[in-house]
C-alpha positions as CSV (number, residue, x, y, z in Angstrom):
1,M,26.3,12.0,31.9
2,D,26.8,15.2,29.9
3,R,23.5,16.1,28.2
4,R,25.3,17.2,25.1
5,L,26.5,13.6,24.7
6,Q,23.2,12.3,25.4
7,H,21.6,14.3,22.7
8,G,24.4,14.2,20.1
9,V,23.9,17.8,19.3
10,E,27.5,18.9,20.3
11,P,29.2,20.9,17.7
12,V,29.6,18.7,14.8
13,G,32.8,16.9,14.9
14,E,35.8,19.1,16.1
15,R,37.5,17.8,19.1
16,P,37.4,14.1,18.4
17,L,40.0,14.6,15.6
18,L,41.8,17.6,17.1
19,P,45.0,15.6,17.9
20,E,45.0,14.2,14.3
21,A,44.8,17.8,12.9
22,R,47.8,18.9,15.0
23,H,49.8,15.8,13.9
24,A,49.0,16.4,10.2
25,L,50.0,20.1,10.5
26,V,53.1,19.4,12.3
27,E,54.3,16.6,9.9
28,A,53.7,18.8,7.0
29,G,55.7,21.5,8.6
30,D,52.9,23.9,8.6
31,L,52.1,24.4,12.3
32,R,54.4,27.2,13.7
33,H,53.0,27.2,17.3
34,P,51.1,24.0,18.2
35,A,48.0,25.0,20.3
36,P,47.5,23.4,23.8
37,E,45.2,20.6,23.9
38,D,42.2,22.6,24.9
39,H,42.7,25.2,22.3
40,D,39.5,25.9,20.3
41,V,39.4,24.4,16.8
42,G,39.1,26.5,13.8
43,V,42.2,28.6,13.0
44,E,45.9,27.7,13.4
45,D,49.0,29.8,12.5
46,V,51.2,28.3,9.8
47,E,54.7,29.1,8.6
48,D,55.4,31.9,6.2
49,D,55.1,30.5,2.7
50,G,57.5,33.1,1.2
51,E,54.7,35.5,0.2
52,G,54.4,37.4,3.5
53,A,52.6,36.7,6.6
54,G,51.7,33.1,7.5
55,H,48.3,32.1,6.4
56,P,45.7,30.6,8.9
57,V,44.3,27.1,8.3
58,L,40.6,26.3,8.9
59,V,40.5,22.9,10.4
60,A,37.3,21.2,9.1
61,L,36.5,18.0,11.0
62,E,33.7,15.7,10.9
63,G,33.3,13.6,13.9
64,G,32.0,10.1,14.8
65,E,33.5,6.8,14.1
66,G,35.3,7.0,10.7
67,G,35.3,10.9,10.9
68,R,36.9,12.8,8.2
69,L,39.5,15.6,8.4
70,S,40.1,18.3,6.0
71,L,42.7,21.2,6.4
72,L,41.6,24.2,4.4
73,R,44.4,26.6,3.8
74,A,43.1,30.2,3.8
75,G,44.3,32.6,1.4
76,D,43.9,36.4,1.4
77,D,40.6,36.4,-0.4
78,L,39.2,34.1,2.3
79,R,40.4,36.5,5.0
80,G,39.1,39.4,3.1
81,S,35.7,37.9,2.8
82,G,35.3,37.7,6.6
83,L,35.1,34.0,6.9
84,L,37.8,33.6,9.2
85,A,36.2,36.5,11.5
86,R,33.0,34.7,11.5
87,R,34.6,31.4,12.6
88,L,36.6,33.3,15.4
89,A,33.3,34.8,16.6
90,G,31.9,31.3,17.2
91,E,30.0,30.6,14.2
92,P,30.0,27.0,13.3
93,L,32.4,25.9,10.7
94,Q,29.7,24.4,8.5
95,Y,27.8,27.8,8.4
96,V,30.9,29.7,7.6
97,L,31.7,27.3,4.6
98,G,28.1,27.4,3.5
99,E,28.1,23.6,2.9
100,W,28.6,20.3,4.5
101,A,28.7,16.7,3.6
102,F,25.9,14.3,4.2
103,R,26.6,10.9,2.8
104,E,27.8,11.4,-0.7
105,H,26.5,14.8,-1.2
106,D,27.8,18.4,-0.2
107,L,24.7,20.3,0.8
108,L,24.0,24.0,1.3
109,V,23.6,24.8,5.1
110,D,23.1,28.1,6.7
111,R,21.3,29.3,9.8
112,R,17.9,28.4,8.4
113,V,18.6,24.8,8.9
114,L,20.3,22.2,11.2
115,I,23.8,21.3,10.4
116,P,23.6,17.7,9.1
117,R,25.3,15.3,11.5
118,P,26.7,11.7,11.3
119,E,23.9,10.5,13.7
120,T,21.3,11.3,11.2
121,E,23.2,9.4,8.5
122,T,22.6,6.2,10.8
123,V,18.9,7.0,10.9
124,V,18.9,7.0,7.0
125,E,20.6,3.7,6.9
126,V,18.1,2.2,9.3
127,A,15.3,3.6,7.2
128,L,16.7,2.2,4.0
129,A,17.0,-1.2,5.6
130,E,13.3,-1.2,6.6
131,V,12.3,-0.5,3.0
132,E,14.3,-3.3,1.8
133,R,12.8,-5.6,4.3
134,L,9.5,-4.5,2.9
135,G,10.5,-5.8,-0.5
136,E,11.4,-2.7,-2.2
137,R,14.6,-2.1,-4.4
138,R,17.5,-0.2,-3.1
139,G,20.3,1.2,-5.4
140,R,21.1,4.2,-7.4
141,P,18.6,5.5,-9.9
142,D,19.1,5.1,-13.6
143,P,19.6,8.5,-15.1
144,W,18.1,7.3,-18.3
145,A,15.1,5.5,-17.0
146,A,11.7,7.2,-16.8
147,A,10.9,8.5,-13.2
148,I,8.2,5.9,-12.4
149,T,7.3,5.5,-8.7
150,T,5.6,2.7,-7.1
151,F,5.5,3.7,-3.5
152,A,5.7,7.0,-1.4
153,V,7.7,7.8,1.6
154,A,7.9,11.0,3.8
155,D,10.6,13.0,5.5
156,L,8.8,15.2,8.0
157,G,10.7,18.3,9.1
158,T,13.2,18.1,6.3
159,G,15.2,21.1,7.1
160,S,18.2,21.0,4.6
161,G,16.6,18.2,2.7
162,A,19.4,15.7,3.7
163,I,17.3,12.9,4.7
164,A,14.9,13.3,1.7
165,I,17.7,13.5,-0.9
166,A,19.4,10.4,0.7
167,L,16.2,8.4,0.4
168,E,15.5,9.5,-3.2
169,R,19.1,8.8,-4.3
170,S,18.9,5.3,-2.8
171,L,15.3,4.2,-3.6
172,P,14.9,4.5,-7.3
173,E,11.2,3.8,-7.4
174,A,10.2,6.0,-4.4
175,E,8.1,9.2,-4.5
176,V,9.7,11.2,-1.8
177,W,7.7,13.9,0.2
178,A,9.7,16.5,2.1
179,T,7.9,18.7,4.5
180,D,8.8,21.5,6.8
181,R,6.8,24.2,8.5
182,S,9.5,26.8,7.9
183,A,9.4,28.4,4.4
184,E,13.0,29.4,4.9
185,A,14.2,25.8,5.5
186,L,12.2,24.6,2.5
187,A,14.0,27.2,0.3
188,V,17.3,25.5,1.3
189,A,15.9,22.2,0.9
190,R,14.7,23.0,-2.6
191,A,18.2,24.4,-3.5
192,N,19.8,21.1,-2.4
193,I,17.2,19.0,-4.2
194,A,18.0,20.8,-7.5
195,G,21.7,20.8,-6.8
196,T,21.7,17.0,-6.3
197,G,19.3,16.1,-9.2
198,A,16.9,14.4,-6.7
199,T,14.0,14.8,-9.2
200,R,11.5,12.5,-7.2
201,V,11.5,14.6,-4.2
202,R,8.5,16.8,-3.7
203,T,8.2,19.6,-1.1
204,A,5.4,20.8,1.0
205,E,5.1,23.4,3.7
206,G,3.2,22.7,6.9
207,H,3.4,21.2,10.3
208,W,4.3,17.4,10.2
209,F,1.5,15.5,8.3
210,E,-0.6,18.6,7.9
211,A,1.7,19.5,4.9
212,L,0.8,16.4,2.9
213,D,-2.0,15.9,0.5
214,D,-5.0,13.8,1.8
215,S,-4.4,11.3,-1.1
216,L,-1.3,10.1,0.8
217,R,-3.4,8.8,3.7
218,G,-2.9,5.0,4.1
219,E,-0.2,5.1,1.3
220,L,3.0,5.9,2.9
221,L,5.4,3.0,3.2
222,L,8.0,4.9,5.4
223,V,7.8,8.0,7.5
224,V,11.2,9.2,8.7
225,S,12.1,12.2,10.7
226,N,14.8,14.1,12.7
227,P,12.5,16.1,14.8
228,P,13.2,18.4,17.7
229,Y,13.8,16.5,20.8
230,I,15.5,18.7,23.3
231,A,13.5,19.5,26.5
232,E,13.3,23.2,27.8
233,A,15.0,22.3,30.9
234,E,18.1,21.1,29.0
235,I,18.7,24.2,26.9
236,D,21.3,25.6,29.3
237,A,23.4,22.4,28.8
238,L,23.7,22.9,25.0
239,P,27.0,24.4,23.7
240,A,26.9,27.9,22.5
241,A,27.8,26.8,19.1
242,V,24.5,24.9,19.0
243,I,21.9,26.9,20.7
244,E,23.1,30.4,19.6
245,W,23.4,29.5,15.9
246,E,21.1,26.5,14.9
247,P,17.4,27.3,14.5
248,F,15.9,26.9,17.9
249,G,12.5,25.4,16.7
250,A,14.4,22.6,15.0
251,L,16.2,21.7,18.3
252,V,13.8,22.3,21.1
253,S,10.4,20.4,21.3
254,G,8.9,21.6,24.5
255,P,9.0,20.9,28.2
256,T,9.6,17.1,27.9
257,G,11.6,16.9,24.7
258,L,9.1,14.3,23.6
259,E,6.4,16.5,22.1
260,A,7.3,16.3,18.5
261,I,8.0,12.6,18.6
262,G,4.7,12.0,20.4
263,T,2.7,13.9,17.7
264,I,4.3,12.1,14.9
265,L,3.8,8.8,16.3
266,A,0.2,9.4,17.3
267,E,-0.8,10.6,13.7
268,A,1.4,8.2,11.6
269,P,-1.1,5.2,11.7
270,G,-3.5,7.1,9.7
271,W,-0.9,7.9,7.0
272,L,1.0,4.5,6.7
273,A,0.3,1.8,4.4
274,P,-0.3,-1.7,5.8
275,G,3.0,-2.8,7.3
276,G,4.4,0.7,7.0
277,V,7.2,1.9,9.3
278,V,8.2,4.9,11.1
279,V,11.9,5.8,11.8
280,L,12.5,8.6,14.1
281,E,15.8,10.1,15.5
282,H,15.9,10.8,19.2
283,A,18.2,11.3,22.1
284,P,19.9,8.2,23.7
285,H,18.3,8.8,27.1
286,Q,14.9,8.9,25.5
287,A,15.1,5.2,24.2
288,D,12.6,3.7,26.6
289,A,10.2,6.7,26.5
290,V,9.9,6.6,22.6
291,V,9.3,2.8,22.5
292,D,6.5,3.4,25.0
293,L,5.0,6.2,22.9
294,A,5.1,4.2,19.9
295,R,3.4,1.2,21.5
296,D,0.7,3.5,22.9
297,A,0.1,4.8,19.5
298,G,-0.8,1.2,18.2
299,F,2.5,0.0,16.7
300,V,2.9,-3.8,17.1
301,E,6.6,-3.6,17.0
302,A,8.9,-0.8,18.4
303,R,12.7,-1.0,18.9
304,V,15.6,1.3,19.1
305,E,18.8,1.0,16.7
306,P,22.1,2.4,17.8
307,D,24.3,5.0,16.0
308,L,28.0,4.5,15.1
309,A,29.0,5.3,18.6
310,G,26.7,2.6,20.0
311,R,24.2,5.1,21.6
312,P,20.5,4.4,21.1
313,R,19.6,6.6,18.3
314,A,16.7,5.6,15.9
315,L,13.2,4.3,16.9
316,V,11.8,1.9,14.4
317,A,7.9,1.4,14.8
318,R,6.0,-0.9,12.6
319,L,2.3,-1.5,12.0
320,A,0.8,-4.9,11.9
C-alpha cells in the first residue's frame, strides 16, 4: 500500500474532486482547454471574458468524504501579487491562500504550521464524544455568559490551534490549553484564537506536557494531539507538496514514527484526572502498535476509531 495513503498526509484534497472541478468548469463554459486526467490541479485556462486575456482559475479542493469544491477566479491583482506563481511552483494551495477551513472556521495557515486536514476533524469528533461520555456538556458557548470553566483539557502540539479552537467552541465549560514547542507555530495559533473568539484557550510554549503548569497534574479530563507520526524511513515516500513545504518537525517523529506518541502516552497518566482520556491521531498502519503502547503505559482501555474513509485514525486510551 502507498505510504501516503497509510499516513493520510497526501496533499490536502485535490485529486479526489478533480473530475468534479473539470465538469463544473465545462458546464459553466469557463474551461477552454480541458486538461488531461493527470494534469496537476491548481490553475486552468478560462475563456476570454471580454476584458482581454482569459483569467486563470485556482481550483481549491478539500478532499475526503463529503469534500468541498471551490473555484476561485483569479483577477489581475491576484496574478500581480504572485499567488499564481507560487501555486505553479508547487506551494500548497492552502499556504498560497493563507487560510483554510477546519470545521466551521477559516484559519490562518502558513509554512509555520501543518495544513489542517479532514482526518483531524474526525479526531476532534472522537474527542468531543469522549468528553460527553464523561458527563460534560457539549454545545456552543453563550457569548453573554461569564467564562466559567469546570474542567481542563489540553491540545499538545497545537500548530495552527485548529484542535484547541474546535474544542473550545464545542465545550462551553472547558478551559483549553494549547501547547507547542515552536514559538512560530504558537504565533499562528494565537492569531487564530483571537480571530475566532476562543477566549478560553490558553497557550504555553514547551515540549508536550513540559509546557503545562504543575497545577494541572491530575486535573486534565482530556488530552488530544495530532503529533508527528512519520518514520524517518518513510520520508522519501511523502509527496513533495508535503515534505518540501510543511514543517518537518510536525511530520517526522523519529526512526519508528512512534516516538512522539509513545512519549505522550507514557507521561499522560500523571496529568489525567481519574477516568480521563487521551485521543491521538496516528497513521492507519500504526493501529496495533499504538494500542500496545497505551496498554504498556497503564491505560485499562485502548481502542482505535476510524476516519471518514474508514481507515484506523484515532487512538482512544482511558484510565481506570
